[in-house]
LUMPA-584215 format. One record per residue: residue in one letter; x, y, z of N, C-alpha, C, O in turn. Coordinates in steps of 0.2 Angstrom, whole numbers, padded with zeros to 4 digits, always signed. Atoms other than C-alpha are relative to their C-alpha. Example, Ala and Ser with C-alpha at 12.3 -4.5 7.8 and 13.67 -1.06 7.14 Angstrom:
BEGIN
a+0004-0006+0000+0062-0022+0039+0004+0006+0000+0009+0005+0003 s-0004-0006-0001+0068-0005+0036-0004+0005+0003-0001+0011+0004 
// end
This chain:
BEGIN
m-0001-0001+0006-0060+0009-0045-0004-0004-0005-0006-0009-0003 t+0005+0003+0005-0071+0005-0060+0003-0001-0007+0009+0001-0008 a-0003+0002+0007-0068-0001-0078+0002+0006-0004-0002+0011-0004 t-0002-0005+0005-0058+0010-0089+0003-0003-0006+0004-0009-0006 v-0003+0003+0006-0051+0008-0106+0007-0002+0001+0011+0002+0004 a-0007+0002-0002-0035-0002-0105+0005+0003-0005+0003+0005-0011 k-0005-0003+0004-0019+0006-0111+0003-0005-0004+0004-0011-0003 t-0003+0005+0005-0010-0002-0126+0007-0001+0002+0010+0003+0006 g-0007+0002-0002+0007-0010-0124+0000-0007+0002-0002-0009+0007 p+0000+0008-0001+0011-0029-0125+0004-0001+0007+0002-0006+0010 n-0003+0002-0006+0023-0028-0110-0001+0004+0006+0002+0004+0011 l+0002-0004-0005+0014-0016-0099-0003-0004+0006-0007-0008+0005 p+0003+0003-0006+0011-0022-0081-0007+0002+0001-0009+0008-0001 w+0008-0002-0001-0008-0023-0077-0001+0006+0004-0006+0009+0003 v+0001-0006-0004-0006-0010-0064+0000+0006-0004-0004+0011-0002 e+0000-0006+0005-0001+0003-0077-0005-0001-0005-0008+0004-0007 k+0005+0001+0006-0012-0005-0091-0007+0002+0002-0010+0005-0002 y+0007-0002-0002-0028-0002-0081+0000+0005+0005-0005+0006+0009 r+0000-0006-0004-0023+0014-0071-0006+0004-0003-0006+0006-0009 p+0006-0004+0002-0039+0025-0071+0003+0007-0003+0008+0010-0001 n-0002-0006+0003-0037+0040-0083-0004+0006+0002-0001+0012+0001 k+0004-0006-0002-0051+0051-0077-0003-0001+0007-0003-0006+0010 l+0003+0000-0007-0058+0056-0060-0006-0004+0001-0007-0007+0006 d+0006+0004+0000-0074+0048-0064+0001-0007+0000-0004-0011+0002 d-0001+0007+0000-0066+0032-0066+0002-0003+0007+0003-0009+0008 l-0002+0002-0007-0060+0032-0048-0007+0000+0005-0009+0005+0006 i+0006+0000-0004-0075+0026-0037+0002-0001+0007-0003-0001+0012 s-0002+0001-0007-0065+0023-0021+0001+0008+0002+0002+0012-0002 h+0000-0007-0003-0065+0038-0009-0004+0005-0004-0002+0010-0006 e+0005-0004+0004-0080+0046-0017+0000+0007+0002-0001+0012-0002 e+0001-0007-0002-0081+0061-0006+0006+0004-0002+0006+0010-0003 i-0006-0003+0002-0063+0065-0009+0000+0002-0008+0002+0008-0009 i+0000-0001+0007-0065+0064-0028-0005+0005-0002-0004+0010-0006 k+0005-0005+0001-0081+0074-0027+0003+0007+0002+0001+0012-0002 t-0003-0006-0002-0072+0088-0018+0005+0003-0004+0005+0009-0006 i-0005-0003+0005-0057+0089-0029-0003+0002-0007-0001+0006-0010 n+0004-0002+0006-0069+0089-0044-0003+0007+0000-0002+0010-0005 k+0003-0007-0001-0078+0104-0037+0006+0005+0000+0005+0011-0003 f-0006-0005+0000-0061+0113-0034+0002+0001-0007+0003+0007-0009 i-0002-0001+0007-0056+0110-0052-0006+0004-0004-0004+0008-0008 d+0005-0003+0004-0073+0115-0060-0001+0007+0002-0003+0011-0002 e+0001-0007-0002-0074+0131-0050+0007+0004+0000+0008+0010+0002 n-0007-0003+0001-0055+0135-0054+0003+0002+0007+0005+0008+0008 q-0002-0002-0007-0051+0135-0035+0004-0005+0003+0004-0006+0009 l-0004+0006-0003-0039+0121-0033+0006+0003+0005+0010+0007+0003 p-0005-0002-0005-0028+0123-0017+0006-0004-0001+0006-0009-0005 h-0006+0005-0001-0011+0115-0013-0003-0006+0003-0007-0006+0008 l+0003+0006-0002-0015+0097-0010+0005-0004+0004+0011-0004+0002 l-0004+0005-0004-0008+0084+0003-0004-0006+0000-0009-0007+0004 l+0003+0007+0000-0013+0066-0001+0004-0005+0004+0010-0006+0002 y-0004+0005-0004-0008+0053+0012-0004-0006+0001-0010-0006+0001 g+0003+0007-0001-0012+0035+0016+0004-0005-0002+0010-0004-0005 p-0004+0006+0002-0006+0017+0013+0001+0000-0007-0002+0003-0011 p-0002+0001+0007+0002+0012-0003-0006-0003-0004-0010-0007-0001 g+0005+0003+0004-0010+0007-0018-0007+0002+0002-0012-0002+0000 t+0007-0002-0002-0025+0017-0012-0003+0005-0005-0008+0008-0004 g+0002-0004+0005-0026+0028-0027+0002+0008+0000-0001+0012-0003 k-0003-0007-0001-0016+0044-0022+0003+0003-0007+0001+0008-0009 t-0004-0002+0007-0005+0045-0038-0005+0000-0005-0005+0005-0009 s+0005+0000+0005-0019+0040-0049-0005+0006+0000-0007+0008-0005 t+0004-0005-0001-0030+0053-0042+0003+0007-0003-0001+0010-0007 i-0003-0007+0002-0018+0068-0045+0002+0000-0007+0001+0005-0011 l-0002+0001+0007-0013+0061-0062-0007+0001-0004-0007+0004-0010 a+0007-0001+0003-0032+0060-0067-0002+0008+0000-0005+0011-0004 c+0001-0008-0001-0033+0079-0060+0004+0003-0006+0001+0008-0009 a-0004-0004+0005-0019+0084-0071-0002-0001-0007-0002+0004-0011 k+0003+0001+0007-0027+0076-0087-0006+0003-0001-0008+0005-0007 k+0006-0004+0001-0043+0085-0083+0002+0007-0001-0001+0011-0005 l-0002-0007+0000-0034+0102-0081+0003+0002-0006+0002+0007-0009 y-0005-0002+0006-0022+0101-0096-0002-0005-0006-0003-0011-0005 t+0000+0004+0006-0023+0095-0114+0006-0004-0001+0011-0002+0003 p-0007+0004+0001-0010+0082-0120+0005+0004-0002+0011+0003+0000 q-0005-0005+0002-0001+0096-0128+0003+0004+0005+0009+0006+0005 q-0002-0004-0006+0000+0106-0112+0003-0004+0005+0007-0001+0009 f-0002+0004-0006+0004+0092-0100+0008+0001+0001+0009+0002+0007 n-0007+0000-0002+0023+0092-0102+0003+0006+0002+0007+0007+0006 s-0002-0006-0002+0025+0110-0100-0003+0003+0006+0000+0008+0009 m+0003-0003-0006+0013+0113-0086+0000-0005+0006-0001-0003+0012 v+0000+0004-0006+0016+0098-0075+0007-0003+0001+0011-0005-0003 l-0006+0003-0002+0032+0093-0066-0001-0005+0006-0004-0004+0011 e+0001+0006-0005+0032+0076-0057+0006-0002+0002+0011-0004-0002 l-0006+0003-0003+0046+0071-0045-0002-0006+0004-0006-0005+0009 n+0001+0006-0004+0046+0054-0038+0006-0001+0005+0011+0002+0005 a-0005+0001-0005+0056+0046-0024+0007-0002-0003+0012-0001+0000 s-0006+0002+0004+0068+0039-0037+0004+0006-0002+0010+0006-0004 d-0004-0006+0002+0073+0057-0041+0003+0003+0006+0001+0002+0011 d-0004-0004-0006+0085+0068-0031-0005+0006+0001-0006+0010-0003 r+0004-0005-0002+0074+0079-0021+0003+0004+0006-0001+0005+0011 g-0003-0004-0006+0086+0087-0009+0000+0007-0001-0004+0010-0005 i+0001-0007+0000+0088+0105-0005+0002+0003-0007+0000+0009-0009 g-0003-0003+0007+0098+0108-0022-0005+0000-0005-0006+0005-0009 i+0006+0000+0005+0083+0102-0032-0005+0005+0001-0008+0008-0003 v+0005-0005-0002+0071+0112-0022+0002+0007-0002-0003+0011-0005 r-0002-0007+0002+0081+0128-0025+0002+0001-0007+0002+0006-0010 g-0002-0001+0007+0085+0124-0043-0006-0002-0004-0009+0003-0007 q+0005+0002+0004+0073+0114-0053-0007+0002+0002-0011+0005-0002 i+0007-0001-0002+0057+0116-0043-0001+0008+0000-0006+0010-0002 l+0000-0007+0000+0061+0135-0040-0001+0003-0007-0005+0007-0009 s+0000-0002+0007+0064+0137-0059-0006-0001-0003-0009+0003-0007 f+0007+0002+0003+0048+0128-0064-0005+0005+0003-0010+0007-0001 a+0005-0004-0004+0038+0138-0051+0000+0007-0002-0005+0010-0003 s-0001-0007+0001+0045+0155-0055-0002+0002-0007-0003+0008-0008 t+0001-0002+0007+0043+0155-0074-0008+0000-0001-0011-0005+0001 g+0007+0000+0002+0026+0160-0081-0002-0005-0005+0002-0009-0008 t+0003+0005+0005+0015+0149-0092+0000+0003-0007-0001+0009-0007 m+0001-0003+0006+0014+0151-0110-0007+0001-0002-0009+0003-0008 y+0007-0001+0001-0005+0151-0109-0002+0006+0004+0000+0008+0009 r+0002-0006-0003-0015+0166-0105-0003-0001+0008-0002+0003+0012 s+0003+0001-0006-0024+0158-0090+0003-0007+0003+0006-0010-0001 g-0002+0007-0003-0021+0143-0078+0006+0001+0004+0010+0006+0004 f-0006+0000-0004-0007+0138-0067+0003-0007-0001+0000-0012-0004 k-0003+0006+0001+0006+0125-0067-0001-0005+0006-0004-0003+0011 l+0001+0005-0006+0006+0109-0056+0006-0004+0001+0009-0007-0003 i-0006+0004-0003+0020+0101-0046-0002-0005+0004-0005-0004+0009 i+0002+0006-0004+0018+0084-0040+0006-0003+0003+0011-0005+0000 l-0006+0003-0003+0030+0078-0027-0003-0007+0003-0005-0007+0009 d+0002+0007-0002+0027+0059-0025+0005-0003+0005+0010-0001+0005 e-0004+0003-0005+0033+0049-0010+0004+0006+0004+0010+0005+0005 a-0003-0006-0003+0037+0066-0002+0003-0001+0007+0007+0002+0010 d-0003+0001-0006+0040+0058+0015+0008-0003+0000+0011-0003+0005 a-0007+0002+0001+0057+0053+0008+0005+0006-0001+0011+0006-0001 m-0004-0006+0000+0062+0071+0007+0003+0002+0006+0000+0001+0012 t-0003-0002-0006+0074+0078+0019-0003+0006+0003-0007+0010+0000 n+0003-0006-0003+0069+0091+0032+0002+0007-0003-0002+0012-0003 d-0003-0006+0003+0080+0104+0024-0004+0002-0006-0005+0008-0008 a+0003-0001+0007+0072+0102+0007-0007+0002+0001-0010+0006-0002 q+0007-0002-0002+0054+0103+0015+0000+0007+0003-0005+0011+0001 n+0000-0007-0002+0059+0119+0024+0001+0005-0006-0002+0010-0006 a-0002-0004+0006+0066+0126+0008-0007+0001-0005-0007+0006-0008 l+0006+0000+0004+0049+0122+0000-0005+0005+0002-0010+0007-0001 r+0005-0004-0003+0039+0132+0012-0001+0007-0004-0007+0009-0005 r+0001-0006+0002+0043+0149+0005-0002+0000-0008-0005+0005-0010 i+0001+0001+0007+0042+0143-0013-0008-0001-0001-0011+0002-0006 i+0007+0001+0000+0024+0137-0010-0004+0007+0001-0009+0008-0003 e+0003-0006-0001+0019+0154-0003+0001+0005-0005-0004+0008-0008 k-0002-0005+0004+0028+0165-0015-0003-0001-0007-0005+0004-0010 y+0002+0001+0007+0022+0157-0032-0007-0003+0000-0008-0006-0005 t+0007+0003+0000+0004+0152-0027-0004+0003-0006-0008-0001-0009 d+0004-0002+0006-0003+0163-0041+0002-0003-0007-0002-0003-0011 n-0002+0003+0006+0007+0153-0054+0000-0007+0000+0001-0010-0005 v-0001+0007-0001+0008+0136-0047-0003-0003+0006-0005+0000+0011 r+0003+0003-0005-0001+0123-0037+0005-0007+0002+0007-0010-0003 f-0003+0006-0002+0008+0109-0027-0004-0005+0002-0009-0004+0005 c+0004+0005-0002+0002+0092-0024+0006-0005+0003+0010-0008+0000 i-0005+0004-0004+0012+0082-0010-0003-0006+0001-0009-0007+0004 i+0003+0007-0001+0009+0063-0009+0005-0003+0004+0011-0003+0003 c-0005+0004-0004+0016+0053+0005-0004-0006+0003-0011-0006+0003 n+0003+0005-0004+0012+0037+0015-0001+0002+0007-0005+0000+0011 y+0000-0002-0007+0016+0044+0032+0000+0007+0001+0005+0011+0000 l+0001-0007-0001+0009+0061+0037+0005+0003+0005+0007+0009+0004 s-0005-0002-0005+0021+0062+0052+0007+0002-0003+0010+0005+0001 k-0007-0001+0002+0036+0063+0041+0000+0007-0005+0005+0009-0007 i+0001-0006+0003+0029+0079+0033+0000+0006+0005-0003+0005+0010 i+0000-0005-0005+0034+0095+0043-0006+0004+0001-0010+0005-0004 p+0007-0003-0001+0019+0104+0051+0000+0007-0005-0006+0008-0006 a+0000-0006+0004+0024+0120+0041-0003-0001-0007-0007+0003-0010 l+0003+0002+0007+0020+0111+0024-0007-0002+0001-0011-0001-0003 q+0006+0003-0001+0005+0102+0031-0005+0006+0001-0011+0006-0002 s+0005-0005-0001-0003+0119+0036-0001+0004-0006-0006+0008-0007 r+0001-0004+0007-0001+0126+0018-0004-0004-0005-0005-0001-0010 c+0003+0004+0005-0010+0112+0010-0007-0003+0003-0008-0003+0009 t+0006+0004-0002-0028+0104+0010+0001-0007+0000+0003-0010-0005 k-0002+0007-0001-0026+0087+0017-0006-0005-0001-0011-0004+0000 f+0005+0006+0001-0035+0071+0011+0003-0006+0002+0009-0008-0001 r-0002+0007-0002-0033+0054+0019-0003-0005-0005-0009-0006-0005 f+0003+0006+0004-0034+0039+0007+0001-0006+0004+0007-0009+0005 g+0000+0006-0004-0038+0024+0018+0000-0006-0004-0001-0006-0010 p+0000+0006+0004-0036+0006+0013-0007-0002-0003-0012+0000+0000 l+0006+0002+0004-0049+0000+0000-0004-0006+0003-0001-0011+0005 a+0004+0005-0002-0063-0010+0005-0001-0006-0005+0000-0004-0011 e+0001+0005+0005-0067-0027-0003-0005+0002-0006-0004+0000-0012 k+0005-0002+0005-0083-0020-0012+0003+0005-0005+0000+0006-0010 q-0003-0005+0005-0071-0006-0020+0005-0004-0004+0005-0002-0010 i-0005+0004+0003-0058-0019-0025-0003-0004-0005+0000-0005-0011 m+0003+0006+0004-0069-0033-0032-0002+0002-0007+0000-0001-0012 p+0002-0001+0007-0077-0024-0047+0006+0002-0005+0006-0001-0011 r-0006-0001+0004-0060-0018-0053+0004-0006-0002+0006-0007-0007 l-0004+0006+0000-0052-0035-0050-0004-0004-0006-0001-0007-0010 e+0004+0004+0005-0067-0043-0060+0001+0002-0007+0002-0002-0012 h-0001-0003+0006-0064-0031-0074+0007-0002-0004+0007-0004-0009 v-0007+0002+0002-0045-0035-0076-0001-0008-0002+0002-0010-0007 i+0000+0007+0001-0049-0054-0075-0004-0001-0006-0002-0006-0010 k+0004+0000+0006-0062-0052-0089+0004+0002-0006+0004-0002-0011 e-0004-0002+0006-0051-0042-0100+0006-0004-0002+0008-0005-0008 e-0006+0004+0001-0036-0053-0098-0001-0007-0001+0003-0012-0002 k+0002+0007+0000-0046-0069-0098+0004-0005+0004+0007-0010+0002 v-0004+0004-0005-0038-0076-0082-0004-0005+0003-0010-0004+0004 d+0003+0005-0003-0043-0092-0075+0000+0000+0008+0005-0001+0011 v+0000-0001-0007-0048-0088-0057-0006-0003+0004-0011-0003+0001 t+0005+0004-0004-0057-0098-0044-0003+0005+0006+0000+0011+0007 k+0003-0004-0005-0068-0090-0030+0005+0001+0006+0006+0006+0008 d-0004-0001-0006-0056-0094-0016+0007+0003-0002+0010+0006+0002 g-0006-0004+0002-0042-0087-0027-0001+0008+0001+0003+0011+0003 k+0002-0007-0001-0051-0070-0027+0000+0002+0007+0003+0007+0009 e+0000-0001-0008-0054-0071-0008+0007+0000+0002+0009+0005+0007 a-0007+0000-0002-0035-0075-0006+0003+0007-0002+0007+0010+0002 l-0003-0006+0003-0030-0060-0017-0003+0006+0005+0001+0011+0007 i+0003-0006-0004-0042-0048-0006+0003+0000+0007+0005+0005+0009 t-0003+0000-0006-0035-0055+0010+0007+0002+0001+0009+0006+0005 l-0007-0002+0000-0017-0053+0006+0001+0007-0002+0007+0010+0000 s-0001-0007+0002-0019-0036-0001+0000+0005+0005+0004+0010+0005 g+0001-0005-0006-0024-0027+0015-0002+0007-0003+0000+0012+0000 g+0002-0006+0002-0033-0014+0005+0004+0003-0006+0003+0009-0007 d-0005-0003+0005-0019-0011-0008-0002-0003-0007-0001-0009-0009 m+0002+0002+0007-0026-0011-0026+0006-0002-0004+0006-0007-0008 r-0006+0001+0004-0008-0011-0033+0002-0008+0001+0004-0011-0003 r-0002+0007-0001-0004-0027-0024-0005-0005-0002-0002-0011-0005 v+0005+0005+0003-0020-0036-0029+0002-0002-0007+0002-0007-0009 l-0001+0001+0008-0016-0033-0048+0007-0004-0001+0008-0008-0005 n-0007+0002+0001+0003-0037-0046+0000-0008+0002+0003-0012-0002 v+0001+0007-0002-0001-0054-0036-0004-0004-0005-0002-0010-0007 l+0004+0003+0005-0014-0058-0049+0004-0002-0006+0004-0007-0009 q-0004+0001+0006-0003-0056-0064+0006-0005+0002+0007-0009-0003 s-0006+0005-0002+0012-0065-0055-0003-0007+0000+0001-0012-0002 t+0003+0007-0001+0001-0080-0050-0002-0003-0007-0001-0009-0008 w+0002+0002+0007-0006-0081-0068+0006-0002-0004+0005-0007-0008 l-0006+0002+0004+0011-0081-0076+0003-0006+0003+0006-0010-0001 a-0004+0005-0003+0018-0093-0064-0004-0007+0000-0001-0012-0002 f+0004+0006+0000+0004-0106-0063-0006-0001-0005-0008-0006-0006 e+0005+0000+0005-0009-0101-0077-0007-0002+0003-0012-0003+0000 k+0007+0001-0003-0023-0104-0064+0001+0003+0007+0006+0002+0011 v+0000-0004-0007-0027-0092-0049-0004-0003+0005-0010-0001+0005 n+0004+0003-0006-0033-0102-0034+0003+0002+0006+0009+0005+0006 e-0003-0002-0006-0030-0100-0016+0007-0003+0001+0012+0001+0003 k-0007+0003-0001-0015-0112-0015+0005+0003-0004+0011+0005-0002 n-0005-0003+0004-0006-0104-0030+0001+0007+0002+0007+0009+0002 v-0001-0007-0002-0009-0086-0024+0005+0000+0006+0010+0004+0006 y-0004+0001-0006-0001-0091-0007+0007-0002-0001+0012+0000+0002 l-0007+0002+0002+0013-0100-0015+0004+0005-0003+0010+0006-0002 c-0003-0005+0004+0017-0086-0027+0003+0005+0005+0008+0008+0003 v-0003-0006-0004+0019-0073-0013+0004-0003+0006+0007+0001+0010 g-0003+0003-0005+0027-0086-0001-0003+0002+0007+0001+0002+0012 h+0003-0001-0007+0014-0083+0013-0003-0006+0002-0005-0010-0002 p+0003+0007-0002+0008-0097+0024-0007-0001-0001-0011+0004+0000 l+0007+0001+0001-0008-0105+0019-0004+0000+0007-0001-0002+0012 p+0004+0000-0006-0023-0104+0032+0001-0007+0003+0001-0007+0009 n+0000+0007-0003-0022-0123+0034+0007-0001+0004+0007-0005+0009 d-0007+0001-0003-0003-0122+0038+0000+0004+0007+0003+0001+0012 i+0001-0004-0006-0007-0109+0051-0004-0004+0006-0002-0004+0011 k+0004+0004-0005-0020-0120+0059+0004-0006+0003+0004-0008+0009 n-0004+0005-0002-0008-0134+0059+0005+0002+0005+0007-0002+0010 i-0005-0002-0005+0005-0124+0068-0003+0002+0007+0000+0000+0012 i+0003-0001-0006-0007-0118+0081-0001-0007+0004+0000-0007+0010 n+0001+0006-0003-0012-0136+0084+0006-0003+0003+0006-0006+0008 w-0006+0003-0003+0006-0142+0086+0003+0004+0006+0005+0001+0011 l-0002-0004-0006+0010-0127+0098-0004-0002+0006-0001-0002+0012 l+0005+0001-0006-0005-0132+0109+0000-0007+0002-0002-0009+0008 n+0001+0007-0002-0004-0151+0108+0006-0004+0000+0006-0010+0003 e-0006+0004+0000+0013-0157+0104+0005+0001+0005+0005+0007+0008 n-0006-0002-0005+0028-0158+0116+0005+0005-0004+0005+0006-0010 y-0004-0006+0002+0041-0145+0114+0004-0002-0006+0004+0002-0011 e-0004+0002+0005+0053-0154+0103-0003-0002-0006-0001+0000-0012 t+0004+0002+0006+0040-0161+0091-0003+0006-0003-0002+0007-0009 a+0002-0006+0003+0032-0144+0089+0005+0004-0004+0004+0006-0009 y-0005-0004+0004+0048-0136+0085+0002-0003-0006+0003+0001-0011 n-0003+0004+0006+0054-0149+0073-0005+0001-0006-0004+0002-0012 k+0005+0000+0006+0037-0149+0063-0001+0007-0003-0001+0008-0009 i+0001-0007+0002+0036-0130+0062+0006+0002-0004+0006+0005-0010 q-0007-0002+0004+0055-0129+0056+0000-0004-0006+0002-0001-0011 d+0001+0004+0006+0051-0143+0043-0004+0004-0005-0003+0005-0011 l+0005-0004+0004+0036-0133+0037+0003+0006-0003+0002+0008-0009 k-0003-0006+0002+0046-0117+0036+0005-0001-0006+0005+0003-0010 t-0005+0001+0005+0060-0125+0026-0003-0002-0006-0001+0000-0012 k+0003+0003+0006+0049-0135+0014-0004+0006-0004-0003+0006-0010 k+0004-0005+0003+0038-0120+0010+0003+0007+0000+0000+0012-0003 g-0004-0006+0000+0051-0106+0012-0004+0006+0004-0004+0011+0001 l+0004-0005-0004+0040-0097+0025+0005+0004+0005+0010+0002+0007 a-0004-0004-0004+0046-0082+0035-0004+0000+0007-0010+0000+0007 l+0003+0000-0007+0043-0082+0054-0004+0006+0002-0009+0005+0005 q+0004-0006-0001+0037-0065+0054-0007+0000-0003-0012+0002+0000 d+0007+0002+0003+0022-0070+0042-0003-0005+0004-0009-0004+0005 i+0003+0005-0004+0019-0085+0053-0003+0004+0006-0009+0002+0008 l+0002-0004-0006+0018-0073+0069-0006+0004-0002-0011+0004+0002 t+0006-0005+0002+0006-0061+0060-0006-0004-0001-0011-0002+0002 e+0006+0004+0001-0006-0075+0055-0002-0003+0006-0008-0004+0008 i+0002+0003-0007-0005-0084+0072-0004+0005+0004-0008+0003+0008 q+0003-0005-0005-0009-0068+0081-0008+0001-0001-0012+0001+0003 v+0007-0001+0001-0026-0067+0072-0004-0006+0003-0009-0005+0005 l+0004+0006-0003-0031-0085+0077+0000+0000+0007-0004-0003+0010 v-0001+0001-0007-0024-0084+0094-0006+0005+0004-0008+0003+0009 n+0005-0005-0002-0036-0069+0097-0007-0003+0000-0012-0001+0004 k+0007+0003+0000-0051-0081+0093-0001-0006+0004-0006-0008+0006 i+0000+0005-0005-0046-0094+0105-0002+0003+0007+0001+0008+0009 e+0003-0003-0006-0055-0092+0122+0005-0002+0006+0003-0006+0010 f-0004+0001-0006-0040-0091+0134-0002+0005+0005-0006+0010+0004 p+0002-0005-0006-0042-0083+0151+0004+0007-0002+0010+0006-0005 d-0002-0007+0002-0038-0064+0149+0008+0000+0002+0012+0003-0002 d-0007-0001-0002-0021-0065+0159+0005-0004-0004+0010-0002-0006 v-0004+0004+0004-0015-0079+0149+0001+0002-0007+0006+0002-0010 l+0000-0003+0007-0020-0071+0132+0005+0006+0000+0009+0007-0005 i-0004-0007+0000-0012-0054+0137+0008-0002+0000+0012+0001-0003 d-0007+0002+0000+0005-0063+0142+0002-0003-0006+0008-0002-0008 l-0002+0003+0006+0005-0073+0126+0001+0005-0006+0006+0005-0009 i-0001-0005+0005+0002-0058+0115+0006+0004+0001+0010+0006-0004 i-0006-0004-0002+0016-0048+0124+0006-0004-0002+0010-0001-0005 r-0006+0004+0002+0028-0062+0121+0001-0001-0007+0006-0001-0010 m+0000+0000+0007+0023-0064+0103+0003+0006-0003+0006+0006-0008 a-0003-0006+0002+0026-0046+0101+0007+0001+0000+0010+0004-0004 e-0007-0001-0001+0043-0046+0108+0004-0005-0005+0009-0003-0007 i-0003+0004+0005+0047-0061+0097+0001+0003-0007+0006+0003-0010 e+0001-0004+0006+0041-0051+0082+0005+0005-0001+0008+0006-0006 k-0005-0006+0000+0052-0036+0087+0007-0003-0001+0011+0000-0005 r-0007+0003+0001+0067-0047+0088+0001-0002-0007+0007-0002-0009 v-0001+0002+0007+0064-0055+0071+0001+0006-0004+0006+0005-0009 i-0001-0006+0004+0062-0038+0063+0007+0003+0001+0010+0006-0004 s-0006-0003-0001+0078-0032+0071+0006-0004-0002+0012-0002-0002 g-0005+0005+0003+0087-0047+0063+0003-0005+0004+0008-0008+0002 c-0002+0006-0005+0089-0060+0077-0001-0006-0004-0005-0007-0009 n+0001+0007+0003+0091-0078+0072-0007-0003+0001-0010-0003+0006 e+0007+0003+0000+0075-0086+0067-0001-0006+0004-0006-0008+0007 a+0000+0006-0003+0079-0103+0074-0001+0001+0008-0005-0002+0011 v+0001-0002-0008+0081-0095+0092-0007+0003+0001-0010+0001+0006 q+0007-0003-0001+0065-0085+0090-0005-0005-0001-0010-0004+0003 l+0005+0005+0001+0056-0100+0084-0001-0004+0007-0006-0006+0009 n+0000+0004-0007+0061-0109+0101-0004+0005+0005-0007+0002+0009 s+0003-0005-0005+0055-0093+0110-0008-0001-0001-0012-0001+0004 l+0007+0000+0001+0038-0095+0101-0003-0007+0003-0008-0006+0006 v+0002+0006-0003+0036-0113+0106+0000+0000+0007-0005-0002+0011 a+0000-0001-0008+0041-0109+0124-0006+0004+0002-0009+0003+0008 a+0005-0005-0002+0028-0095+0124-0007-0003+0001-0011-0001+0004 f+0006+0004+0000+0014-0108+0121+0000-0005+0006-0005-0009+0006 q+0000+0005-0005+0019-0119+0136-0005+0001+0005-0008-0003+0008 k+0005-0001-0005+0008-0110+0148-0007+0000-0002-0011-0003+0001 p+0006+0001+0003-0007-0108+0137-0003-0007-0001-0008-0009+0000 r+0002+0007+0001-0007-0127+0133-0002-0003+0006-0005-0009+0006 e+0003+0003-0006-0010-0131+0151-0007+0002+0002-0010-0001+0006 i+0006-0002-0001-0026-0122+0150-0005-0004-0004-0004-0006-0009 e+0006+0004+0004-0042-0132+0146-0004+0004-0004-0008+0008-0001 i+0004-0004+0004-0050-0124+0131-0006-0003-0001-0007-0009-0003 p+0007+0003+0000-0069-0126+0131-0001-0001-0008-0007-0004-0009 
// end
């Protein structure tokens, strides 16, 4: 995403304030944008299915398409947008969506646009009811289905749409947009602060801007320490200390030190496990030891996610490192 004119509004979150308004403002997923642009220019827009992780530009893309297709005066009468917060059961599909799709436009040419955001939250019955509507009213309306998980959209809907996958954004795509917001908002950001934002985002532009704004409001300076504190994520140094304790301290000392760190900094065991796994893969353990350790950590993470007691699972984590600590690491 590149620089766009900021929207006005004193209380507007930066995510909305700097949301791109035009297709040309979206520089991520250039091939997808180029293809959709050509569809619109040649008046050959098919039904679309946009899928991929959150914060990768799916909703921004279709809203930019809608603004290119319609004037501000046409927008409200030509576009129906339903989000996950709206009721989109079979009743809405047969009622509101069918009514909107079946009525003609007040303009001589063109078609209406129905945007179903977070469509993977729709029931199978509602998706099945949608199949016939998509086919029957193609001359009058185009559908854009947006979801995070393609597997939750029934195959019958997938086959009726042109699919585009929006992958996680690369650092080179996020950084120019981040720099633009920092400049516009006059935020005090350090180099390690930017790197922390990129690392924690996982390719999610929305998360980058939300964490940037939250850290700025909380600390008035965006550096690595403040970013990690703001999101409650363990600092890289904390993870190195934990690995060191697990490999070099006795069982009781290692458990107590990690438990104290968790309590003082309010860390979640799941976040610790995620970060430890990255470092463990960089340590030169024998293959059989590494495989056994990864399997045991995976089992611990599964139990944590399912709601098991964190203190018990932390004991399991310390125990899992008893065998690796006996290996002499070169």
